[in-house]
N, CA, C and O atoms as CSV, one atom per row, in Angstrom:
chain,resi,resn,atom,element,x,y,z
A,1,MET,N,N,-62.256,69.988,20.640
A,1,MET,CA,C,-62.198,68.544,20.789
A,1,MET,C,C,-60.773,68.021,20.633
A,1,MET,O,O,-60.375,67.080,21.320
A,2,LEU,N,N,-60.002,68.635,19.724
A,2,LEU,CA,C,-58.628,68.195,19.520
A,2,LEU,C,C,-57.791,68.406,20.774
A,2,LEU,O,O,-56.939,67.579,21.097
A,3,VAL,N,N,-58.026,69.506,21.485
A,3,VAL,CA,C,-57.272,69.793,22.700
A,3,VAL,C,C,-57.521,68.719,23.748
A,3,VAL,O,O,-56.588,68.318,24.444
A,4,LEU,N,N,-58.754,68.243,23.879
A,4,LEU,CA,C,-59.081,67.178,24.819
A,4,LEU,C,C,-58.336,65.900,24.445
A,4,LEU,O,O,-57.759,65.237,25.306
A,5,PHE,N,N,-58.351,65.559,23.157
A,5,PHE,CA,C,-57.636,64.370,22.681
A,5,PHE,C,C,-56.146,64.499,22.975
A,5,PHE,O,O,-55.524,63.554,23.459
A,6,GLN,N,N,-55.573,65.663,22.685
A,6,GLN,CA,C,-54.142,65.878,22.929
A,6,GLN,C,C,-53.815,65.732,24.405
A,6,GLN,O,O,-52.807,65.125,24.766
A,7,LEU,N,N,-54.661,66.286,25.253
A,7,LEU,CA,C,-54.447,66.189,26.696
A,7,LEU,C,C,-54.502,64.740,27.164
A,7,LEU,O,O,-53.662,64.305,27.952
A,8,LEU,N,N,-55.485,63.997,26.680
A,8,LEU,CA,C,-55.614,62.589,27.069
A,8,LEU,C,C,-54.417,61.764,26.607
A,8,LEU,O,O,-53.919,60.921,27.353
A,9,VAL,N,N,-53.959,61.999,25.392
A,9,VAL,CA,C,-52.806,61.246,24.878
A,9,VAL,C,C,-51.553,61.590,25.672
A,9,VAL,O,O,-50.774,60.699,26.011
A,10,VAL,N,N,-51.348,62.858,25.968
A,10,VAL,CA,C,-50.165,63.266,26.743
A,10,VAL,C,C,-50.223,62.677,28.145
A,10,VAL,O,O,-49.210,62.199,28.656
A,11,LEU,N,N,-51.386,62.704,28.769
A,11,LEU,CA,C,-51.516,62.109,30.106
A,11,LEU,C,C,-51.258,60.606,30.064
A,11,LEU,O,O,-50.590,60.061,30.943
A,12,PHE,N,N,-51.792,59.939,29.037
A,12,PHE,CA,C,-51.548,58.502,28.901
A,12,PHE,C,C,-50.066,58.218,28.672
A,12,PHE,O,O,-49.520,57.269,29.236
A,13,ALA,N,N,-49.414,59.035,27.846
A,13,ALA,CA,C,-47.979,58.850,27.583
A,13,ALA,C,C,-47.174,59.044,28.872
A,13,ALA,O,O,-46.233,58.295,29.134
A,14,LEU,N,N,-47.536,60.036,29.666
A,14,LEU,CA,C,-46.847,60.248,30.948
A,14,LEU,C,C,-47.066,59.059,31.882
A,14,LEU,O,O,-46.135,58.615,32.554
A,15,PHE,N,N,-48.291,58.549,31.922
A,15,PHE,CA,C,-48.577,57.359,32.714
A,15,PHE,C,C,-47.739,56.173,32.234
A,15,PHE,O,O,-47.190,55.427,33.045
A,16,ALA,N,N,-47.645,56.007,30.929
A,16,ALA,CA,C,-46.865,54.904,30.366
A,16,ALA,C,C,-45.388,55.054,30.708
A,16,ALA,O,O,-44.726,54.064,31.019
A,17,ILE,N,N,-44.861,56.274,30.656
A,17,ILE,CA,C,-43.455,56.508,31.004
A,17,ILE,C,C,-43.220,56.187,32.474
A,17,ILE,O,O,-42.209,55.576,32.819
A,18,LEU,N,N,-44.135,56.589,33.335
A,18,LEU,CA,C,-44.008,56.260,34.761
A,18,LEU,C,C,-44.056,54.746,34.973
A,18,LEU,O,O,-43.348,54.214,35.828
A,19,SER,N,N,-44.879,54.064,34.207
A,19,SER,CA,C,-44.951,52.613,34.289
A,19,SER,C,C,-43.635,51.973,33.834
A,19,SER,O,O,-43.160,51.017,34.446
A,20,VAL,N,N,-43.055,52.505,32.761
A,20,VAL,CA,C,-41.766,52.007,32.273
A,20,VAL,C,C,-40.694,52.188,33.350
A,20,VAL,O,O,-39.920,51.271,33.625
A,21,LEU,N,N,-40.655,53.368,33.949
A,21,LEU,CA,C,-39.664,53.631,34.998
A,21,LEU,C,C,-39.880,52.726,36.204
A,21,LEU,O,O,-38.916,52.295,36.838
A,22,SER,N,N,-41.136,52.435,36.526
A,22,SER,CA,C,-41.443,51.531,37.625
A,22,SER,C,C,-40.929,50.116,37.326
A,22,SER,O,O,-40.348,49.458,38.190
A,23,LYS,N,N,-41.153,49.665,36.092
A,23,LYS,CA,C,-40.672,48.326,35.698
A,23,LYS,C,C,-39.145,48.266,35.715
A,23,LYS,O,O,-38.566,47.239,36.069
A,24,LYS,N,N,-38.498,49.357,35.336
A,24,LYS,CA,C,-37.034,49.422,35.385
A,24,LYS,C,C,-36.559,49.317,36.829
A,24,LYS,O,O,-35.607,48.596,37.130
A,25,LYS,N,N,-37.228,50.040,37.715
A,25,LYS,CA,C,-36.862,50.037,39.129
A,25,LYS,C,C,-37.040,48.657,39.744
A,25,LYS,O,O,-36.255,48.253,40.602
A,26,GLU,N,N,-38.076,47.923,39.307
A,26,GLU,CA,C,-38.334,46.570,39.798
A,26,GLU,C,C,-37.376,45.546,39.189
A,26,GLU,O,O,-37.355,44.388,39.607
A,27,GLY,N,N,-36.591,45.969,38.212
A,27,GLY,CA,C,-35.654,45.063,37.566
A,27,GLY,C,C,-36.279,44.218,36.472
A,27,GLY,O,O,-35.674,43.245,36.023
A,28,LEU,N,N,-37.475,44.573,36.036
A,28,LEU,CA,C,-38.168,43.806,35.001
A,28,LEU,C,C,-37.873,44.293,33.595
A,28,LEU,O,O,-38.291,43.672,32.618
A,29,LEU,N,N,-37.151,45.411,33.489
A,29,LEU,CA,C,-36.862,45.995,32.189
A,29,LEU,C,C,-35.416,46.454,32.185
A,29,LEU,O,O,-34.958,47.088,33.136
A,30,GLY,N,N,-34.700,46.137,31.121
A,30,GLY,CA,C,-33.307,46.532,30.994
A,30,GLY,C,C,-33.147,47.970,30.545
A,30,GLY,O,O,-34.124,48.667,30.269
A,31,PHE,N,N,-31.892,48.403,30.476
A,31,PHE,CA,C,-31.588,49.787,30.109
A,31,PHE,C,C,-32.063,50.107,28.697
A,31,PHE,O,O,-32.719,51.125,28.476
A,32,LYS,N,N,-31.730,49.231,27.734
A,32,LYS,CA,C,-32.126,49.487,26.344
A,32,LYS,C,C,-33.640,49.505,26.178
A,32,LYS,O,O,-34.177,50.343,25.454
A,33,GLY,N,N,-34.324,48.589,26.842
A,33,GLY,CA,C,-35.772,48.559,26.779
A,33,GLY,C,C,-36.390,49.808,27.386
A,33,GLY,O,O,-37.370,50.346,26.871
A,34,THR,N,N,-35.802,50.261,28.487
A,34,THR,CA,C,-36.300,51.474,29.140
A,34,THR,C,C,-36.162,52.671,28.211
A,34,THR,O,O,-37.107,53.441,28.042
A,35,ILE,N,N,-34.991,52.828,27.612
A,35,ILE,CA,C,-34.763,53.948,26.696
A,35,ILE,C,C,-35.712,53.864,25.500
A,35,ILE,O,O,-36.306,54.865,25.100
A,36,PHE,N,N,-35.850,52.669,24.936
A,36,PHE,CA,C,-36.728,52.483,23.780
A,36,PHE,C,C,-38.151,52.918,24.102
A,36,PHE,O,O,-38.751,53.695,23.360
A,37,TRP,N,N,-38.695,52.412,25.222
A,37,TRP,CA,C,-40.089,52.706,25.541
A,37,TRP,C,C,-40.295,54.163,25.942
A,37,TRP,O,O,-41.339,54.739,25.636
A,38,ILE,N,N,-39.335,54.763,26.612
A,38,ILE,CA,C,-39.466,56.186,26.947
A,38,ILE,C,C,-39.478,57.017,25.664
A,38,ILE,O,O,-40.314,57.908,25.511
A,39,LEU,N,N,-38.555,56.732,24.743
A,39,LEU,CA,C,-38.534,57.460,23.472
A,39,LEU,C,C,-39.818,57.236,22.676
A,39,LEU,O,O,-40.331,58.158,22.042
A,40,PHE,N,N,-40.328,56.018,22.710
A,40,PHE,CA,C,-41.571,55.696,22.015
A,40,PHE,C,C,-42.715,56.548,22.548
A,40,PHE,O,O,-43.442,57.153,21.760
A,41,TRP,N,N,-42.891,56.611,23.857
A,41,TRP,CA,C,-44.003,57.357,24.446
A,41,TRP,C,C,-43.802,58.858,24.322
A,41,TRP,O,O,-44.775,59.600,24.184
A,42,VAL,N,N,-42.561,59.316,24.369
A,42,VAL,CA,C,-42.309,60.741,24.116
A,42,VAL,C,C,-42.703,61.073,22.682
A,42,VAL,O,O,-43.306,62.115,22.424
A,43,GLY,N,N,-42.361,60.181,21.743
A,43,GLY,CA,C,-42.736,60.378,20.342
A,43,GLY,C,C,-44.243,60.438,20.160
A,43,GLY,O,O,-44.745,61.265,19.399
A,44,ILE,N,N,-44.960,59.575,20.847
A,44,ILE,CA,C,-46.423,59.594,20.778
A,44,ILE,C,C,-46.951,60.935,21.297
A,44,ILE,O,O,-47.852,61.528,20.704
A,45,GLY,N,N,-46.392,61.396,22.391
A,45,GLY,CA,C,-46.812,62.687,22.947
A,45,GLY,C,C,-46.521,63.842,22.013
A,45,GLY,O,O,-47.348,64.741,21.858
A,46,VAL,N,N,-45.348,63.826,21.388
A,46,VAL,CA,C,-44.974,64.895,20.455
A,46,VAL,C,C,-45.929,64.923,19.266
A,46,VAL,O,O,-46.390,65.988,18.857
A,47,VAL,N,N,-46.221,63.755,18.717
A,47,VAL,CA,C,-47.126,63.686,17.563
A,47,VAL,C,C,-48.535,64.133,17.953
A,47,VAL,O,O,-49.236,64.743,17.145
A,48,ALA,N,N,-48.952,63.837,19.179
A,48,ALA,CA,C,-50.290,64.257,19.620
A,48,ALA,C,C,-50.370,65.773,19.770
A,48,ALA,O,O,-51.364,66.393,19.391
A,49,VAL,N,N,-49.309,66.364,20.328
A,49,VAL,CA,C,-49.325,67.806,20.570
A,49,VAL,C,C,-49.073,68.592,19.282
A,49,VAL,O,O,-49.713,69.614,19.033
A,50,TRP,N,N,-48.137,68.105,18.470
A,50,TRP,CA,C,-47.807,68.766,17.200
A,50,TRP,C,C,-48.017,67.778,16.055
A,50,TRP,O,O,-47.051,67.189,15.572
A,51,PRO,N,N,-49.245,67.588,15.617
A,51,PRO,CA,C,-49.533,66.586,14.590
A,51,PRO,C,C,-48.826,66.842,13.261
A,51,PRO,O,O,-48.640,65.907,12.483
A,52,ASN,N,N,-48.430,68.072,12.984
A,52,ASN,CA,C,-47.746,68.360,11.720
A,52,ASN,C,C,-46.335,67.784,11.675
A,52,ASN,O,O,-45.748,67.677,10.598
A,53,THR,N,N,-45.779,67.409,12.837
A,53,THR,CA,C,-44.428,66.849,12.833
A,53,THR,C,C,-44.362,65.562,12.030
A,53,THR,O,O,-43.395,65.334,11.304
A,54,ILE,N,N,-45.379,64.719,12.151
A,54,ILE,CA,C,-45.375,63.457,11.413
A,54,ILE,C,C,-45.543,63.713,9.920
A,54,ILE,O,O,-44.984,62.985,9.099
A,55,GLN,N,N,-46.313,64.745,9.560
A,55,GLN,CA,C,-46.482,65.088,8.143
A,55,GLN,C,C,-45.170,65.630,7.579
A,55,GLN,O,O,-44.782,65.274,6.466
A,56,ASN,N,N,-44.493,66.474,8.325
A,56,ASN,CA,C,-43.198,67.004,7.869
A,56,ASN,C,C,-42.188,65.883,7.684
A,56,ASN,O,O,-41.425,65.884,6.717
A,57,LEU,N,N,-42.179,64.928,8.606
A,57,LEU,CA,C,-41.268,63.784,8.500
A,57,LEU,C,C,-41.637,62.928,7.284
A,57,LEU,O,O,-40.758,62.453,6.564
A,58,ALA,N,N,-42.928,62.736,7.062
A,58,ALA,CA,C,-43.379,61.956,5.896
A,58,ALA,C,C,-42.963,62.643,4.603
A,58,ALA,O,O,-42.550,61.980,3.652
A,59,ASP,N,N,-43.069,63.954,4.565
A,59,ASP,CA,C,-42.655,64.698,3.370
A,59,ASP,C,C,-41.171,64.490,3.086
A,59,ASP,O,O,-40.772,64.351,1.930
A,60,ARG,N,N,-40.368,64.469,4.120
A,60,ARG,CA,C,-38.915,64.258,3.938
A,60,ARG,C,C,-38.597,62.882,3.377
A,60,ARG,O,O,-37.619,62.712,2.649
A,61,PHE,N,N,-39.429,61.894,3.721
A,61,PHE,CA,C,-39.211,60.540,3.220
A,61,PHE,C,C,-39.955,60.273,1.926
A,61,PHE,O,O,-39.871,59.172,1.382
A,62,GLY,N,N,-40.683,61.261,1.424
A,62,GLY,CA,C,-41.403,61.105,0.171
A,62,GLY,C,C,-42.677,60.301,0.305
A,62,GLY,O,O,-43.158,59.724,-0.670
A,63,ILE,N,N,-43.224,60.260,1.500
A,63,ILE,CA,C,-44.481,59.540,1.742
A,63,ILE,C,C,-45.594,60.576,1.751
A,63,ILE,O,O,-45.453,61.639,2.357
A,64,GLY,N,N,-46.693,60.273,1.085
A,64,GLY,CA,C,-47.762,61.238,0.876
A,64,GLY,C,C,-48.410,61.779,2.139
A,64,GLY,O,O,-48.606,62.988,2.265
A,65,ARG,N,N,-48.743,60.905,3.069
A,65,ARG,CA,C,-49.475,61.346,4.258
A,65,ARG,C,C,-48.732,60.928,5.524
A,65,ARG,O,O,-48.074,59.888,5.566
A,66,GLY,N,N,-48.852,61.752,6.538
A,66,GLY,CA,C,-48.234,61.445,7.824
A,66,GLY,C,C,-48.806,60.192,8.464
A,66,GLY,O,O,-48.096,59.447,9.138
A,67,VAL,N,N,-50.092,59.969,8.249
A,67,VAL,CA,C,-50.747,58.777,8.793
A,67,VAL,C,C,-50.126,57.517,8.203
A,67,VAL,O,O,-49.944,56.519,8.901
A,68,ASP,N,N,-49.801,57.570,6.902
A,68,ASP,CA,C,-49.167,56.418,6.263
A,68,ASP,C,C,-47.813,56.127,6.905
A,68,ASP,O,O,-47.490,54.972,7.183
A,69,LEU,N,N,-47.028,57.167,7.137
A,69,LEU,CA,C,-45.729,56.978,7.788
A,69,LEU,C,C,-45.910,56.371,9.171
A,69,LEU,O,O,-45.190,55.440,9.530
A,70,ALA,N,N,-46.854,56.878,9.951
A,70,ALA,CA,C,-47.113,56.340,11.290
A,70,ALA,C,C,-47.518,54.865,11.199
A,70,ALA,O,O,-47.110,54.050,12.026
A,71,PHE,N,N,-48.320,54.535,10.193
A,71,PHE,CA,C,-48.750,53.149,9.998
A,71,PHE,C,C,-47.552,52.259,9.656
A,71,PHE,O,O,-47.408,51.176,10.223
A,72,TYR,N,N,-46.699,52.701,8.741
A,72,TYR,CA,C,-45.518,51.919,8.357
A,72,TYR,C,C,-44.595,51.700,9.550
A,72,TYR,O,O,-44.098,50.596,9.772
A,73,ILE,N,N,-44.375,52.750,10.302
A,73,ILE,CA,C,-43.507,52.633,11.484
A,73,ILE,C,C,-44.122,51.678,12.498
A,73,ILE,O,O,-43.416,50.865,13.096
A,74,SER,N,N,-45.431,51.771,12.693
A,74,SER,CA,C,-46.114,50.898,13.653
A,74,SER,C,C,-45.999,49.434,13.243
A,74,SER,O,O,-45.713,48.573,14.075
A,75,ILE,N,N,-46.218,49.158,11.984
A,75,ILE,CA,C,-46.127,47.772,11.501
A,75,ILE,C,C,-44.701,47.247,11.666
A,75,ILE,O,O,-44.503,46.126,12.134
A,76,ALA,N,N,-43.717,48.047,11.286
A,76,ALA,CA,C,-42.318,47.624,11.429
A,76,ALA,C,C,-41.980,47.382,12.892
A,76,ALA,O,O,-41.305,46.406,13.221
A,77,LEU,N,N,-42.438,48.254,13.761
A,77,LEU,CA,C,-42.190,48.115,15.196
A,77,LEU,C,C,-42.835,46.849,15.746
A,77,LEU,O,O,-42.222,46.125,16.531
A,78,LEU,N,N,-44.071,46.583,15.333
A,78,LEU,CA,C,-44.751,45.369,15.789
A,78,LEU,C,C,-44.014,44.109,15.337
A,78,LEU,O,O,-43.835,43.180,16.125
A,79,PHE,N,N,-43.591,44.072,14.088
A,79,PHE,CA,C,-42.856,42.903,13.607
A,79,PHE,C,C,-41.528,42.736,14.338
A,79,PHE,O,O,-41.123,41.613,14.640
A,80,PHE,N,N,-40.852,43.839,14.621
A,80,PHE,CA,C,-39.596,43.768,15.364
A,80,PHE,C,C,-39.830,43.211,16.768
A,80,PHE,O,O,-39.072,42.363,17.237
A,81,LEU,N,N,-40.873,43.685,17.431
A,81,LEU,CA,C,-41.166,43.205,18.774
A,81,LEU,C,C,-41.586,41.737,18.767
A,81,LEU,O,O,-41.217,40.986,19.669
A,82,ILE,N,N,-42.344,41.326,17.770
A,82,ILE,CA,C,-42.712,39.913,17.645
A,82,ILE,C,C,-41.466,39.061,17.447
A,82,ILE,O,O,-41.342,37.991,18.043
A,83,PHE,N,N,-40.538,39.533,16.608
A,83,PHE,CA,C,-39.286,38.811,16.392
A,83,PHE,C,C,-38.525,38.653,17.703
A,83,PHE,O,O,-38.069,37.558,18.033
A,84,LYS,N,N,-38.387,39.754,18.455
A,84,LYS,CA,C,-37.659,39.695,19.722
A,84,LYS,C,C,-38.337,38.748,20.707
A,84,LYS,O,O,-37.659,38.011,21.424
A,85,MET,N,N,-39.655,38.762,20.747
A,85,MET,CA,C,-40.375,37.856,21.644
A,85,MET,C,C,-40.187,36.406,21.210
A,85,MET,O,O,-40.046,35.519,22.052
A,86,ASN,N,N,-40.185,36.164,19.912
A,86,ASN,CA,C,-39.957,34.813,19.395
A,86,ASN,C,C,-38.586,34.293,19.803
A,86,ASN,O,O,-38.451,33.151,20.243
A,87,VAL,N,N,-37.574,35.137,19.655
A,87,VAL,CA,C,-36.220,34.741,20.044
A,87,VAL,C,C,-36.174,34.428,21.536
A,87,VAL,O,O,-35.555,33.445,21.945
A,88,LYS,N,N,-36.821,35.252,22.343
A,88,LYS,CA,C,-36.844,35.046,23.790
A,88,LYS,C,C,-37.552,33.743,24.146
A,88,LYS,O,O,-37.080,32.996,25.003
A,89,ILE,N,N,-38.679,33.466,23.496
A,89,ILE,CA,C,-39.432,32.234,23.761
A,89,ILE,C,C,-38.610,31.017,23.382
A,89,ILE,O,O,-38.585,30.033,24.121
A,90,GLU,N,N,-37.935,31.071,22.237
A,90,GLU,CA,C,-37.092,29.944,21.822
A,90,GLU,C,C,-35.975,29.699,22.840
A,90,GLU,O,O,-35.666,28.551,23.160
A,91,GLY,N,N,-35.378,30.765,23.342
A,91,GLY,CA,C,-34.340,30.628,24.363
A,91,GLY,C,C,-34.893,30.012,25.639
A,91,GLY,O,O,-34.234,29.172,26.253
A,92,LEU,N,N,-36.083,30.412,26.045
A,92,LEU,CA,C,-36.708,29.850,27.246
A,92,LEU,C,C,-37.039,28.374,27.052
A,92,LEU,O,O,-36.864,27.567,27.966
A,93,LYS,N,N,-37.524,28.020,25.849
A,93,LYS,CA,C,-37.811,26.610,25.562
A,93,LYS,C,C,-36.529,25.770,25.634
A,93,LYS,O,O,-36.525,24.664,26.174
A,94,ARG,N,N,-35.451,26.317,25.084
A,94,ARG,CA,C,-34.170,25.620,25.113
A,94,ARG,C,C,-33.697,25.439,26.556
A,94,ARG,O,O,-33.249,24.357,26.933
A,95,ASP,N,N,-33.796,26.492,27.357
A,95,ASP,CA,C,-33.378,26.410,28.759
A,95,ASP,C,C,-34.231,25.411,29.544
A,95,ASP,O,O,-33.711,24.647,30.357
A,96,LEU,N,N,-35.542,25.420,29.296
A,96,LEU,CA,C,-36.439,24.495,29.982
A,96,LEU,C,C,-36.115,23.048,29.606
A,96,LEU,O,O,-36.117,22.166,30.465
A,97,SER,N,N,-35.841,22.808,28.339
A,97,SER,CA,C,-35.476,21.454,27.901
A,97,SER,C,C,-34.187,20.997,28.565
A,97,SER,O,O,-34.085,19.856,29.016
A,98,ARG,N,N,-33.206,21.885,28.624
A,98,ARG,CA,C,-31.923,21.545,29.255
A,98,ARG,C,C,-32.119,21.240,30.734
A,98,ARG,O,O,-31.581,20.256,31.240
A,99,LEU,N,N,-32.880,22.072,31.428
A,99,LEU,CA,C,-33.112,21.851,32.860
A,99,LEU,C,C,-33.876,20.562,33.111
A,99,LEU,O,O,-33.575,19.833,34.056
A,100,THR,N,N,-34.868,20.276,32.265
A,100,THR,CA,C,-35.641,19.040,32.410
A,100,THR,C,C,-34.750,17.832,32.184
A,100,THR,O,O,-34.843,16.845,32.913
A,101,ARG,N,N,-33.891,17.903,31.181
A,101,ARG,CA,C,-32.972,16.811,30.884
A,101,ARG,C,C,-32.014,16.591,32.051
A,101,ARG,O,O,-31.801,15.454,32.471
A,102,GLU,N,N,-31.436,17.670,32.578
A,102,GLU,CA,C,-30.509,17.558,33.704
A,102,GLU,C,C,-31.206,16.991,34.929
A,102,GLU,O,O,-30.630,16.170,35.642
A,103,ASP,N,N,-32.432,17.414,35.184
A,103,ASP,CA,C,-33.183,16.924,36.338
A,103,ASP,C,C,-33.487,15.437,36.183
A,103,ASP,O,O,-33.393,14.683,37.151
A,104,SER,N,N,-33.853,15.004,34.967
A,104,SER,CA,C,-34.144,13.590,34.723
A,104,SER,C,C,-32.910,12.734,34.911
A,104,SER,O,O,-32.970,11.654,35.500
A,105,LEU,N,N,-31.784,13.227,34.403
A,105,LEU,CA,C,-30.522,12.484,34.562
A,105,LEU,C,C,-30.113,12.406,36.031
A,105,LEU,O,O,-29.577,11.390,36.475
A,106,ARG,N,N,-30.362,13.459,36.772
A,106,ARG,CA,C,-30.048,13.468,38.197
A,106,ARG,C,C,-30.918,12.438,38.938
A,106,ARG,O,O,-30.446,11.768,39.857
A,107,ASP,N,N,-32.192,12.319,38.529
A,107,ASP,CA,C,-33.092,11.342,39.141
A,107,ASP,C,C,-32.648,9.919,38.825
A,107,ASP,O,O,-32.802,9.027,39.660
A,108,LEU,N,N,-32.099,9.693,37.632
A,108,LEU,CA,C,-31.610,8.361,37.267
A,108,LEU,C,C,-30.415,7.947,38.108
A,108,LEU,O,O,-30.253,6.771,38.435
A,109,ASP,N,N,-29.573,8.924,38.458
A,109,ASP,CA,C,-28.381,8.634,39.241
A,109,ASP,C,C,-28.723,8.244,40.681
A,109,ASP,O,O,-27.909,7.607,41.350
A,110,LYS,N,N,-29.876,8.603,41.158
A,110,LYS,CA,C,-30.264,8.312,42.544
A,110,LYS,C,C,-30.698,6.928,42.711
A,110,LYS,O,O,-31.058,6.523,43.817
């Protein structure tokens, strides 16, 4: 059963990497984002194929279980991504306000 799970995770990771490369090609993803997501999915594949790697890494950091380390990393990653999305949304709101203001002023001049 574990082999089936490992195969499915590796196939999904490969699909995700192909999707990342497709988004990069379409210009929807930058260089840093592409590298980040490729490394992320490669890491998922490595952990699926060699589950002891996460336990060995947890031991080096003094964390009892590999699952705990994966959970901590996941939570930190999610908060980082939420932060980045928040910054992006605030920038878009600022740009939209500026454009709306400029458009309104242009209409007044007419």
